[in-house]
C-alpha positions as CSV (number, residue, x, y, z in Angstrom):
1,X,98.2,82.7,111.4
2,X,101.5,83.2,109.6
3,X,104.5,81.1,110.4
4,X,107.9,82.4,111.3
5,X,110.8,82.0,108.8
6,X,111.9,78.4,108.9
7,X,115.3,77.5,107.3
8,X,114.3,73.8,107.0
9,X,111.0,74.5,105.1
10,X,112.8,77.2,103.1
11,X,115.2,74.6,101.8
12,X,112.2,72.6,100.5
13,X,110.4,75.5,98.8
14,X,109.3,74.5,95.3
15,X,106.8,77.3,94.6
16,X,106.4,80.9,95.5
17,X,103.1,82.7,95.8
18,X,102.2,86.3,96.6
19,X,98.9,87.4,98.0
20,X,98.0,91.0,97.2
21,X,95.3,92.8,99.3
22,X,92.5,94.4,97.2
23,X,93.8,97.9,97.9
24,X,96.6,97.2,95.4
25,X,94.5,95.8,92.6
26,X,95.1,98.9,90.4
27,X,98.9,98.5,90.6
28,X,100.6,97.8,87.2
29,X,101.7,94.2,86.8
30,X,105.3,95.2,86.3
31,X,105.4,97.0,89.6
32,X,103.8,94.0,91.4
33,X,106.4,91.6,89.8
34,X,109.3,93.8,90.9
35,X,107.9,93.9,94.5
36,X,107.2,90.2,94.5
37,X,110.8,89.4,93.4
38,X,112.2,91.6,96.2
39,X,109.9,90.1,98.8
40,X,110.8,86.5,97.9
41,X,114.5,87.4,97.7
42,X,114.4,88.0,101.5
43,X,111.5,85.9,102.9
44,X,112.9,86.1,106.4
45,X,112.0,89.8,106.5
46,X,108.4,89.4,105.2
47,X,105.7,90.6,107.7
48,X,103.3,87.8,106.7
49,X,105.0,84.5,105.7
50,X,103.4,81.1,105.5
51,X,104.4,77.7,104.2
52,X,101.9,75.4,102.6
53,X,102.8,71.7,102.4
54,X,102.7,70.1,99.0
55,X,103.6,66.7,97.7
56,X,107.0,67.7,96.5
57,X,107.9,70.3,99.2
58,X,106.5,73.6,100.4
59,X,105.0,76.7,98.8
60,X,106.2,79.9,100.3
61,X,103.2,82.3,100.6
62,X,103.9,86.0,101.3
63,X,101.0,88.3,101.9
64,X,101.9,91.8,101.0
65,X,101.6,94.4,103.7
66,X,102.3,98.1,103.8
67,X,105.3,97.4,106.0
68,X,106.7,95.2,103.3
69,X,106.1,97.9,100.6
70,X,107.9,100.5,102.8
71,X,110.8,98.1,103.3
72,X,111.3,97.2,99.6
73,X,110.6,100.7,98.2
74,X,114.0,101.8,99.5
75,X,115.6,98.9,97.8
């Protein structure tokens, strides 16, 4: 179950990860990188956000959804 945006954990993010569903496997790498940058630039708006505890802080994990793609495609 994804977590809600957490300013405390956000301040301790040391790694960013993006999970792409299989339906987007044929997307060009450049398009994926552009979308990932936009999603991680505003993590509070991500539909599926999770924080994974690490030794040095947290990894922010965003799972891409169609709602996210709709939101950043206007950007």
